[in-house]
Each structure stands twice: as C-alpha cells, then as structure tokens.
Predicted model as a PDB file, atoms N, CA, C, CB and O in Angstrom, pLDDT in the B-factor column:
MODEL        1                                                                  
ATOM      1  N   MET A   1     152.922  20.540 118.144  1.00 95.00           N  
ATOM      2  CA  MET A   1     152.147  21.837 117.595  1.00 95.00           C  
ATOM      3  C   MET A   1     153.110  22.755 118.449  1.00 95.00           C  
ATOM      4  CB  MET A   1     150.246  21.999 117.964  1.00 95.00           C  
ATOM      5  O   MET A   1     153.490  22.404 119.566  1.00 95.00           O  
ATOM      6  N   PHE A   2     153.469  23.903 117.887  1.00 96.00           N  
ATOM      7  CA  PHE A   2     154.362  25.122 118.397  1.00 96.00           C  
ATOM      8  C   PHE A   2     153.283  26.297 118.502  1.00 96.00           C  
ATOM      9  CB  PHE A   2     155.728  25.555 117.253  1.00 96.00           C  
ATOM     10  O   PHE A   2     152.314  26.334 117.743  1.00 96.00           O  
ATOM     11  N   SER A   3     153.492  27.157 119.391  1.00 96.00           N  
ATOM     12  CA  SER A   3     152.815  28.626 119.249  1.00 96.00           C  
ATOM     13  C   SER A   3     154.070  29.103 118.384  1.00 96.00           C  
ATOM     14  CB  SER A   3     152.453  29.649 120.900  1.00 96.00           C  
ATOM     15  O   SER A   3     155.019  28.480 117.906  1.00 96.00           O  
ATOM     16  N   ILE A   4     153.619  30.764 118.367  1.00 95.00           N  
ATOM     17  CA  ILE A   4     154.227  31.579 117.683  1.00 95.00           C  
ATOM     18  C   ILE A   4     155.574  31.896 118.492  1.00 95.00           C  
ATOM     19  CB  ILE A   4     153.332  32.694 117.386  1.00 95.00           C  
ATOM     20  O   ILE A   4     156.653  32.159 117.962  1.00 95.00           O  
ATOM     21  N   LYS A   5     155.343  31.831 119.761  1.00 96.00           N  
ATOM     22  CA  LYS A   5     156.359  32.255 120.650  1.00 96.00           C  
ATOM     23  C   LYS A   5     157.658  31.228 120.768  1.00 96.00           C  
ATOM     24  CB  LYS A   5     155.674  32.448 122.021  1.00 96.00           C  
ATOM     25  O   LYS A   5     158.829  31.531 120.994  1.00 96.00           O  
ATOM     26  N   GLU A   6     157.044  29.840 120.530  1.00 96.00           N  
ATOM     27  CA  GLU A   6     158.046  28.699 120.475  1.00 96.00           C  
ATOM     28  C   GLU A   6     158.537  28.703 119.193  1.00 96.00           C  
ATOM     29  CB  GLU A   6     157.497  27.315 120.808  1.00 96.00           C  
ATOM     30  O   GLU A   6     159.756  28.533 119.153  1.00 96.00           O  
ATOM     31  N   ALA A   7     157.923  28.858 117.997  1.00 95.00           N  
ATOM     32  CA  ALA A   7     158.421  28.908 116.836  1.00 95.00           C  
ATOM     33  C   ALA A   7     159.393  30.015 116.547  1.00 95.00           C  
ATOM     34  CB  ALA A   7     157.437  28.912 116.040  1.00 95.00           C  
ATOM     35  O   ALA A   7     160.377  29.827 115.832  1.00 95.00           O  
ATOM     36  N   LYS A   8     159.089  31.274 117.158  1.00 95.00           N  
ATOM     37  CA  LYS A   8     160.150  32.192 117.148  1.00 95.00           C  
ATOM     38  C   LYS A   8     161.671  31.728 117.486  1.00 95.00           C  
ATOM     39  CB  LYS A   8     159.752  33.183 118.061  1.00 95.00           C  
ATOM     40  O   LYS A   8     162.691  31.812 116.802  1.00 95.00           O  
ATOM     41  N   GLU A   9     161.475  31.260 118.655  1.00 95.00           N  
ATOM     42  CA  GLU A   9     162.789  30.593 119.202  1.00 95.00           C  
ATOM     43  C   GLU A   9     163.406  29.658 118.483  1.00 95.00           C  
ATOM     44  CB  GLU A   9     162.624  29.972 120.378  1.00 95.00           C  
ATOM     45  O   GLU A   9     164.634  29.718 118.421  1.00 95.00           O  
ATOM     46  N   ILE A  10     162.769  28.702 117.857  1.00 93.00           N  
ATOM     47  CA  ILE A  10     163.363  27.806 116.910  1.00 93.00           C  
ATOM     48  C   ILE A  10     164.062  28.601 115.946  1.00 93.00           C  
ATOM     49  CB  ILE A  10     162.380  26.920 116.252  1.00 93.00           C  
ATOM     50  O   ILE A  10     165.283  28.607 115.795  1.00 93.00           O  
ATOM     51  N   LEU A  11     163.234  29.266 115.308  1.00 92.00           N  
ATOM     52  CA  LEU A  11     163.734  29.900 114.160  1.00 92.00           C  
ATOM     53  C   LEU A  11     164.854  30.964 114.126  1.00 92.00           C  
ATOM     54  CB  LEU A  11     162.712  30.424 113.631  1.00 92.00           C  
ATOM     55  O   LEU A  11     165.742  31.197 113.306  1.00 92.00           O  
ATOM     56  N   GLY A  12     164.522  31.498 115.240  1.00 92.00           N  
ATOM     57  CA  GLY A  12     165.393  32.514 115.738  1.00 92.00           C  
ATOM     58  C   GLY A  12     165.059  33.946 114.799  1.00 92.00           C  
ATOM     59  O   GLY A  12     165.858  34.654 114.187  1.00 92.00           O  
ATOM     60  N   LEU A  13     163.697  34.064 114.927  1.00 93.00           N  
ATOM     61  CA  LEU A  13     163.158  35.120 114.162  1.00 93.00           C  
ATOM     62  C   LEU A  13     162.454  35.871 115.358  1.00 93.00           C  
ATOM     63  CB  LEU A  13     162.162  34.624 112.884  1.00 93.00           C  
ATOM     64  O   LEU A  13     162.394  35.332 116.464  1.00 93.00           O  
ATOM     65  N   SER A  14     161.895  37.182 115.113  1.00 94.00           N  
ATOM     66  CA  SER A  14     160.989  37.932 115.740  1.00 94.00           C  
ATOM     67  C   SER A  14     159.689  37.344 116.089  1.00 94.00           C  
ATOM     68  CB  SER A  14     160.811  38.968 115.029  1.00 94.00           C  
ATOM     69  O   SER A  14     159.493  36.354 115.384  1.00 94.00           O  
ATOM     70  N   TYR A  15     158.689  37.582 116.938  1.00 95.00           N  
ATOM     71  CA  TYR A  15     157.423  37.062 117.004  1.00 95.00           C  
ATOM     72  C   TYR A  15     156.604  37.893 116.205  1.00 95.00           C  
ATOM     73  CB  TYR A  15     156.936  36.938 118.336  1.00 95.00           C  
ATOM     74  O   TYR A  15     155.419  37.559 116.182  1.00 95.00           O  
ATOM     75  N   ASN A  16     156.938  38.938 115.509  1.00 95.00           N  
ATOM     76  CA  ASN A  16     156.176  39.936 114.621  1.00 95.00           C  
ATOM     77  C   ASN A  16     156.600  39.161 113.211  1.00 95.00           C  
ATOM     78  CB  ASN A  16     156.735  41.767 114.782  1.00 95.00           C  
ATOM     79  O   ASN A  16     155.745  39.007 112.339  1.00 95.00           O  
ATOM     80  N   THR A  17     157.810  38.732 113.049  1.00 93.00           N  
ATOM     81  CA  THR A  17     158.095  38.155 111.646  1.00 93.00           C  
ATOM     82  C   THR A  17     157.250  36.857 111.414  1.00 93.00           C  
ATOM     83  CB  THR A  17     159.696  37.800 111.474  1.00 93.00           C  
ATOM     84  O   THR A  17     156.542  36.611 110.437  1.00 93.00           O  
ATOM     85  N   VAL A  18     157.533  35.867 112.816  1.00 94.00           N  
ATOM     86  CA  VAL A  18     156.572  34.587 112.648  1.00 94.00           C  
ATOM     87  C   VAL A  18     155.183  34.877 112.110  1.00 94.00           C  
ATOM     88  CB  VAL A  18     156.348  33.867 114.042  1.00 94.00           C  
ATOM     89  O   VAL A  18     154.678  34.257 111.175  1.00 94.00           O  
ATOM     90  N   TYR A  19     154.486  36.074 112.913  1.00 94.00           N  
ATOM     91  CA  TYR A  19     153.382  36.226 112.752  1.00 94.00           C  
ATOM     92  C   TYR A  19     152.910  36.641 111.359  1.00 94.00           C  
ATOM     93  CB  TYR A  19     153.093  36.940 113.639  1.00 94.00           C  
ATOM     94  O   TYR A  19     151.810  36.316 110.913  1.00 94.00           O  
ATOM     95  N   ARG A  20     153.751  37.331 110.740  1.00 94.00           N  
ATOM     96  CA  ARG A  20     153.376  37.920 109.498  1.00 94.00           C  
ATOM     97  C   ARG A  20     153.704  36.556 108.526  1.00 94.00           C  
ATOM     98  CB  ARG A  20     154.306  39.441 109.134  1.00 94.00           C  
ATOM     99  O   ARG A  20     152.896  36.376 107.614  1.00 94.00           O  
ATOM    100  N   LEU A  21     154.594  35.785 108.624  1.00 94.00           N  
ATOM    101  CA  LEU A  21     154.800  34.628 107.741  1.00 94.00           C  
ATOM    102  C   LEU A  21     153.615  33.725 107.928  1.00 94.00           C  
ATOM    103  CB  LEU A  21     156.149  33.871 108.045  1.00 94.00           C  
ATOM    104  O   LEU A  21     153.172  33.188 106.912  1.00 94.00           O  
ATOM    105  N   VAL A  22     153.026  33.477 109.104  1.00 95.00           N  
ATOM    106  CA  VAL A  22     151.685  32.745 109.212  1.00 95.00           C  
ATOM    107  C   VAL A  22     150.631  33.650 108.495  1.00 95.00           C  
ATOM    108  CB  VAL A  22     151.244  32.468 110.817  1.00 95.00           C  
ATOM    109  O   VAL A  22     150.093  33.272 107.455  1.00 95.00           O  
ATOM    110  N   ASN A  23     150.388  34.689 108.998  1.00 94.00           N  
ATOM    111  CA  ASN A  23     149.435  35.834 108.266  1.00 94.00           C  
ATOM    112  C   ASN A  23     149.453  35.593 106.886  1.00 94.00           C  
ATOM    113  CB  ASN A  23     149.907  37.389 108.474  1.00 94.00           C  
ATOM    114  O   ASN A  23     148.354  35.273 106.434  1.00 94.00           O  
ATOM    115  N   ASP A  24     150.294  35.646 106.155  1.00 92.00           N  
ATOM    116  CA  ASP A  24     150.577  35.686 104.321  1.00 92.00           C  
ATOM    117  C   ASP A  24     150.745  34.557 104.211  1.00 92.00           C  
ATOM    118  CB  ASP A  24     151.857  36.481 103.530  1.00 92.00           C  
ATOM    119  O   ASP A  24     151.454  34.402 103.216  1.00 92.00           O  
ATOM    120  N   GLY A  25     150.458  33.428 104.750  1.00 92.00           N  
ATOM    121  CA  GLY A  25     150.462  31.710 104.249  1.00 92.00           C  
ATOM    122  C   GLY A  25     151.748  31.381 104.032  1.00 92.00           C  
ATOM    123  O   GLY A  25     151.840  30.254 103.546  1.00 92.00           O  
ATOM    124  N   THR A  26     152.897  31.987 104.223  1.00 91.00           N  
ATOM    125  CA  THR A  26     154.354  31.397 104.117  1.00 91.00           C  
ATOM    126  C   THR A  26     154.532  30.124 104.854  1.00 91.00           C  
ATOM    127  CB  THR A  26     155.418  32.388 104.678  1.00 91.00           C  
ATOM    128  O   THR A  26     155.044  29.139 104.321  1.00 91.00           O  
ATOM    129  N   ILE A  27     154.038  30.144 106.283  1.00 93.00           N  
ATOM    130  CA  ILE A  27     154.007  29.185 107.186  1.00 93.00           C  
ATOM    131  C   ILE A  27     152.469  28.927 107.514  1.00 93.00           C  
ATOM    132  CB  ILE A  27     154.867  29.583 108.376  1.00 93.00           C  
ATOM    133  O   ILE A  27     151.678  29.757 107.962  1.00 93.00           O  
ATOM    134  N   ASN A  28     152.209  27.542 107.180  1.00 94.00           N  
ATOM    135  CA  ASN A  28     150.721  27.259 107.254  1.00 94.00           C  
ATOM    136  C   ASN A  28     150.390  27.044 108.714  1.00 94.00           C  
ATOM    137  CB  ASN A  28     150.286  25.963 106.375  1.00 94.00           C  
ATOM    138  O   ASN A  28     151.195  26.342 109.326  1.00 94.00           O  
ATOM    139  N   ALA A  29     149.330  27.530 109.402  1.00 96.00           N  
ATOM    140  CA  ALA A  29     149.248  27.112 110.664  1.00 96.00           C  
ATOM    141  C   ALA A  29     147.690  26.971 111.092  1.00 96.00           C  
ATOM    142  CB  ALA A  29     150.044  28.075 111.522  1.00 96.00           C  
ATOM    143  O   ALA A  29     146.880  27.236 110.205  1.00 96.00           O  
ATOM    144  N   VAL A  30     147.297  26.667 112.081  1.00 96.00           N  
ATOM    145  CA  VAL A  30     145.867  26.371 112.481  1.00 96.00           C  
ATOM    146  C   VAL A  30     145.730  27.378 113.906  1.00 96.00           C  
ATOM    147  CB  VAL A  30     145.610  24.502 112.800  1.00 96.00           C  
ATOM    148  O   VAL A  30     146.618  27.859 114.608  1.00 96.00           O  
ATOM    149  N   LYS A  31     144.368  27.464 113.998  1.00 94.00           N  
ATOM    150  CA  LYS A  31     143.956  28.289 115.023  1.00 94.00           C  
ATOM    151  C   LYS A  31     143.037  27.260 115.877  1.00 94.00           C  
ATOM    152  CB  LYS A  31     143.193  29.658 114.456  1.00 94.00           C  
ATOM    153  O   LYS A  31     142.047  26.679 115.434  1.00 94.00           O  
ATOM    154  N   ILE A  32     143.535  27.157 117.117  1.00 93.00           N  
ATOM    155  CA  ILE A  32     142.823  26.205 118.228  1.00 93.00           C  
ATOM    156  C   ILE A  32     142.468  27.082 119.301  1.00 93.00           C  
ATOM    157  CB  ILE A  32     143.776  24.975 118.841  1.00 93.00           C  
ATOM    158  O   ILE A  32     143.308  27.714 119.942  1.00 93.00           O  
ATOM    159  N   GLY A  33     141.129  27.134 119.524  1.00 92.00           N  
ATOM    160  CA  GLY A  33     140.565  28.371 120.384  1.00 92.00           C  
ATOM    161  C   GLY A  33     141.054  29.658 120.077  1.00 92.00           C  
ATOM    162  O   GLY A  33     140.814  30.120 118.961  1.00 92.00           O  
ATOM    163  N   GLY A  34     141.742  30.344 120.948  1.00 91.00           N  
ATOM    164  CA  GLY A  34     142.327  31.591 120.391  1.00 91.00           C  
ATOM    165  C   GLY A  34     143.765  31.763 120.257  1.00 91.00           C  
ATOM    166  O   GLY A  34     144.367  32.830 120.373  1.00 91.00           O  
ATOM    167  N   SER A  35     144.376  30.367 119.948  1.00 94.00           N  
ATOM    168  CA  SER A  35     146.015  30.161 120.082  1.00 94.00           C  
ATOM    169  C   SER A  35     146.176  29.794 118.457  1.00 94.00           C  
ATOM    170  CB  SER A  35     146.634  28.678 121.369  1.00 94.00           C  
ATOM    171  O   SER A  35     145.356  29.054 117.913  1.00 94.00           O  
ATOM    172  N   ILE A  36     147.089  30.265 117.868  1.00 95.00           N  
ATOM    173  CA  ILE A  36     147.656  29.919 116.534  1.00 95.00           C  
ATOM    174  C   ILE A  36     148.767  28.901 116.931  1.00 95.00           C  
ATOM    175  CB  ILE A  36     148.249  31.267 115.673  1.00 95.00           C  
ATOM    176  O   ILE A  36     149.472  29.053 117.929  1.00 95.00           O  
ATOM    177  N   ARG A  37     148.868  27.813 116.037  1.00 97.00           N  
ATOM    178  CA  ARG A  37     149.512  26.565 116.063  1.00 97.00           C  
ATOM    179  C   ARG A  37     150.479  26.286 115.036  1.00 97.00           C  
ATOM    180  CB  ARG A  37     148.605  25.608 116.036  1.00 97.00           C  
ATOM    181  O   ARG A  37     150.039  26.427 113.895  1.00 97.00           O  
ATOM    182  N   ILE A  38     151.609  25.947 115.131  1.00 97.00           N  
ATOM    183  CA  ILE A  38     152.341  25.487 113.978  1.00 97.00           C  
ATOM    184  C   ILE A  38     152.812  24.174 113.944  1.00 97.00           C  
ATOM    185  CB  ILE A  38     153.375  26.238 113.777  1.00 97.00           C  
ATOM    186  O   ILE A  38     153.583  23.823 114.837  1.00 97.00           O  
ATOM    187  N   SER A  39     152.466  23.338 113.018  1.00 96.00           N  
ATOM    188  CA  SER A  39     152.966  21.986 113.282  1.00 96.00           C  
ATOM    189  C   SER A  39     154.616  21.754 113.141  1.00 96.00           C  
ATOM    190  CB  SER A  39     152.212  21.049 112.277  1.00 96.00           C  
ATOM    191  O   SER A  39     155.273  22.521 112.437  1.00 96.00           O  
ATOM    192  N   GLN A  40     155.085  20.921 113.679  1.00 95.00           N  
ATOM    193  CA  GLN A  40     156.571  20.429 113.682  1.00 95.00           C  
ATOM    194  C   GLN A  40     156.896  20.400 111.786  1.00 95.00           C  
ATOM    195  CB  GLN A  40     156.697  18.522 114.640  1.00 95.00           C  
ATOM    196  O   GLN A  40     157.835  20.937 111.198  1.00 95.00           O  
ATOM    197  N   ALA A  41     155.887  19.677 111.262  1.00 94.00           N  
ATOM    198  CA  ALA A  41     156.191  19.245 109.630  1.00 94.00           C  
ATOM    199  C   ALA A  41     156.501  20.722 109.005  1.00 94.00           C  
ATOM    200  CB  ALA A  41     154.634  18.386 108.701  1.00 94.00           C  
ATOM    201  O   ALA A  41     157.431  21.005 108.250  1.00 94.00           O  
ATOM    202  N   GLU A  42     155.464  21.613 109.523  1.00 94.00           N  
ATOM    203  CA  GLU A  42     155.599  22.779 108.574  1.00 94.00           C  
ATOM    204  C   GLU A  42     156.564  23.844 109.121  1.00 94.00           C  
ATOM    205  CB  GLU A  42     154.193  23.443 108.311  1.00 94.00           C  
ATOM    206  O   GLU A  42     156.748  24.932 108.577  1.00 94.00           O  
ATOM    207  N   LEU A  43     157.238  23.375 110.393  1.00 93.00           N  
ATOM    208  CA  LEU A  43     158.335  24.260 110.660  1.00 93.00           C  
ATOM    209  C   LEU A  43     159.687  23.700 109.865  1.00 93.00           C  
ATOM    210  CB  LEU A  43     158.550  24.346 112.295  1.00 93.00           C  
ATOM    211  O   LEU A  43     160.557  24.369 109.307  1.00 93.00           O  
ATOM    212  N   ARG A  44     159.597  22.514 109.972  1.00 92.00           N  
ATOM    213  CA  ARG A  44     160.558  21.686 108.946  1.00 92.00           C  
ATOM    214  C   ARG A  44     160.688  22.135 107.534  1.00 92.00           C  
ATOM    215  CB  ARG A  44     160.082  20.260 108.813  1.00 92.00           C  
ATOM    216  O   ARG A  44     161.750  22.353 106.950  1.00 92.00           O  
ATOM    217  N   LYS A  45     159.423  22.254 107.029  1.00 92.00           N  
ATOM    218  CA  LYS A  45     159.251  22.524 105.584  1.00 92.00           C  
ATOM    219  C   LYS A  45     159.901  24.095 105.461  1.00 92.00           C  
ATOM    220  CB  LYS A  45     157.498  22.388 105.089  1.00 92.00           C  
ATOM    221  O   LYS A  45     160.673  24.342 104.534  1.00 92.00           O  
ATOM    222  N   PHE A  46     159.570  25.048 106.370  1.00 91.00           N  
ATOM    223  CA  PHE A  46     159.869  26.269 106.212  1.00 91.00           C  
ATOM    224  C   PHE A  46     161.573  26.472 106.389  1.00 91.00           C  
ATOM    225  CB  PHE A  46     158.974  27.039 107.204  1.00 91.00           C  
ATOM    226  O   PHE A  46     162.239  27.306 105.775  1.00 91.00           O  
ATOM    227  N   ILE A  47     162.043  25.580 107.297  1.00 88.00           N  
ATOM    228  CA  ILE A  47     163.489  25.711 107.461  1.00 88.00           C  
ATOM    229  C   ILE A  47     164.202  25.089 106.236  1.00 88.00           C  
ATOM    230  CB  ILE A  47     163.960  25.022 108.796  1.00 88.00           C  
ATOM    231  O   ILE A  47     165.153  25.671 105.715  1.00 88.00           O  
ATOM    232  N   PHE A  48     163.807  24.080 105.847  1.00 86.00           N  
ATOM    233  CA  PHE A  48     164.677  23.192 104.770  1.00 86.00           C  
ATOM    234  C   PHE A  48     164.378  23.420 103.322  1.00 86.00           C  
ATOM    235  CB  PHE A  48     164.441  21.644 104.980  1.00 86.00           C  
ATOM    236  O   PHE A  48     165.088  22.882 102.471  1.00 86.00           O  
ATOM    237  N   GLU A  49     163.124  24.371 102.909  1.00 80.00           N  
ATOM    238  CA  GLU A  49     162.882  24.919 101.888  1.00 80.00           C  
ATOM    239  C   GLU A  49     163.050  26.451 101.675  1.00 80.00           C  
ATOM    240  CB  GLU A  49     161.809  24.531 101.693  1.00 80.00           C  
ATOM    241  O   GLU A  49     162.862  27.269 102.576  1.00 80.00           O  
ATOM    242  N   ASP A  50     163.422  26.770 100.400  1.00 58.00           N  
ATOM    243  CA  ASP A  50     163.889  28.129 100.373  1.00 58.00           C  
ATOM    244  C   ASP A  50     162.350  28.807  99.822  1.00 58.00           C  
ATOM    245  CB  ASP A  50     165.411  28.361  99.252  1.00 58.00           C  
ATOM    246  O   ASP A  50     161.826  28.676  98.716  1.00 58.00           O  
ATOM    247  N   THR A  51     161.944  29.437 100.822  1.00 53.00           N  
ATOM    248  CA  THR A  51     160.421  30.075 100.682  1.00 53.00           C  
ATOM    249  C   THR A  51     160.746  31.579 100.349  1.00 53.00           C  
ATOM    250  CB  THR A  51     159.381  29.947 102.237  1.00 53.00           C  
ATOM    251  O   THR A  51     159.748  32.274 100.162  1.00 53.00           O  
ATOM    252  N   SER A  52     161.906  32.170 100.249  1.00 59.00           N  
ATOM    253  CA  SER A  52     162.068  33.664  99.978  1.00 59.00           C  
ATOM    254  C   SER A  52     161.794  33.840  98.333  1.00 59.00           C  
ATOM    255  CB  SER A  52     163.713  34.220 100.459  1.00 59.00           C  
ATOM    256  O   SER A  52     161.345  34.887  97.867  1.00 59.00           O  
ATOM    257  N   GLY A  53     162.070  32.863  97.656  1.00 55.00           N  
ATOM    258  CA  GLY A  53     162.213  33.077  96.185  1.00 55.00           C  
ATOM    259  C   GLY A  53     163.441  33.486  95.635  1.00 55.00           C  
ATOM    260  O   GLY A  53     163.586  33.813  94.457  1.00 55.00           O  
ATOM    261  N   GLY A  54     164.254  33.468  96.420  1.00 49.00           N  
ATOM    262  CA  GLY A  54     165.803  33.844  96.300  1.00 49.00           C  
ATOM    263  C   GLY A  54     166.817  32.570  96.479  1.00 49.00           C  
ATOM    264  O   GLY A  54     166.438  31.444  96.800  1.00 49.00           O  
ATOM    265  N   LYS A  55     167.925  32.877  96.264  1.00 49.00           N  
ATOM    266  CA  LYS A  55     168.974  31.890  96.607  1.00 49.00           C  
ATOM    267  C   LYS A  55     169.039  31.654  98.361  1.00 49.00           C  
ATOM    268  CB  LYS A  55     170.496  32.517  95.961  1.00 49.00           C  
ATOM    269  O   LYS A  55     168.776  32.435  99.276  1.00 49.00           O  
ATOM    270  N   VAL A  56     169.471  30.339  98.368  1.00 49.00           N  
ATOM    271  CA  VAL A  56     169.379  30.264 100.015  1.00 49.00           C  
ATOM    272  C   VAL A  56     170.653  31.128 100.627  1.00 49.00           C  
ATOM    273  CB  VAL A  56     169.494  28.498 100.610  1.00 49.00           C  
ATOM    274  O   VAL A  56     170.543  31.466 101.805  1.00 49.00           O  
ATOM    275  N   ASN A  57     171.729  31.470  99.990  1.00 46.00           N  
ATOM    276  CA  ASN A  57     172.946  31.978 100.366  1.00 46.00           C  
ATOM    277  C   ASN A  57     172.801  33.589 100.188  1.00 46.00           C  
ATOM    278  CB  ASN A  57     174.121  31.301  99.491  1.00 46.00           C  
ATOM    279  O   ASN A  57     173.711  34.280 100.647  1.00 46.00           O  
ATOM    280  N   ASP A  58     171.821  34.150  99.615  1.00 47.00           N  
ATOM    281  CA  ASP A  58     171.741  35.550  99.284  1.00 47.00           C  
ATOM    282  C   ASP A  58     172.136  36.566 100.277  1.00 47.00           C  
ATOM    283  CB  ASP A  58     170.475  35.826  98.928  1.00 47.00           C  
ATOM    284  O   ASP A  58     172.564  37.684  99.989  1.00 47.00           O  
ATOM    285  N   TYR A  59     171.960  36.090 101.496  1.00 46.00           N  
ATOM    286  CA  TYR A  59     172.171  36.925 102.712  1.00 46.00           C  
ATOM    287  C   TYR A  59     173.839  36.990 102.873  1.00 46.00           C  
ATOM    288  CB  TYR A  59     171.358  36.202 104.119  1.00 46.00           C  
ATOM    289  O   TYR A  59     174.446  37.866 103.488  1.00 46.00           O  
ATOM    290  N   GLN A  60     174.324  36.057 102.298  1.00 43.00           N  
ATOM    291  CA  GLN A  60     175.971  36.054 102.583  1.00 43.00           C  
ATOM    292  C   GLN A  60     176.678  36.925 101.695  1.00 43.00           C  
ATOM    293  CB  GLN A  60     176.668  34.612 102.388  1.00 43.00           C  
ATOM    294  O   GLN A  60     177.850  37.275 101.841  1.00 43.00           O  
ATOM    295  N   GLN A  61     175.902  37.261 100.758  1.00 42.00           N  
ATOM    296  CA  GLN A  61     176.780  38.332  99.474  1.00 42.00           C  
ATOM    297  C   GLN A  61     176.944  39.546  99.986  1.00 42.00           C  
ATOM    298  CB  GLN A  61     175.963  38.667  97.950  1.00 42.00           C  
ATOM    299  O   GLN A  61     177.498  40.425  99.325  1.00 42.00           O  
TER     300      GLN A  61                                                      
ENDMDL                                                                          
END                                                                             
C-alpha cells in the first residue's frame, strides 16, 4: 500500500493531482486511520489503462 506522497513519486505527478484523482474516484484508495492508501494493483491499473477518456498519445500531438 502506498501513501499519496509515494504514489506521486511513482506516477510523476503532483501531490494535489494524485489527491484529486483519488477524491474523484479515478484511482481507488482506502483510508486507514487518518492516512489514504493506494494499492499496488490500483496504481498498475491507473498506469496501464487509459483513464483519461482520450487516446494514450494525445499529449504528444
């Protein structure tokens, strides 16, 4: 299980972006005590699936 801080490092995103993705349900997470935790499987799912609704390479155009 990864914290948002750890997940942001893995994903190369800002803390606020990862928090927003968790908050809007794009990345599923659980709250343990006062900490939000994201499973390794959920991070893999986010990385390998196109969750933006667009094409994977849209940013390259």
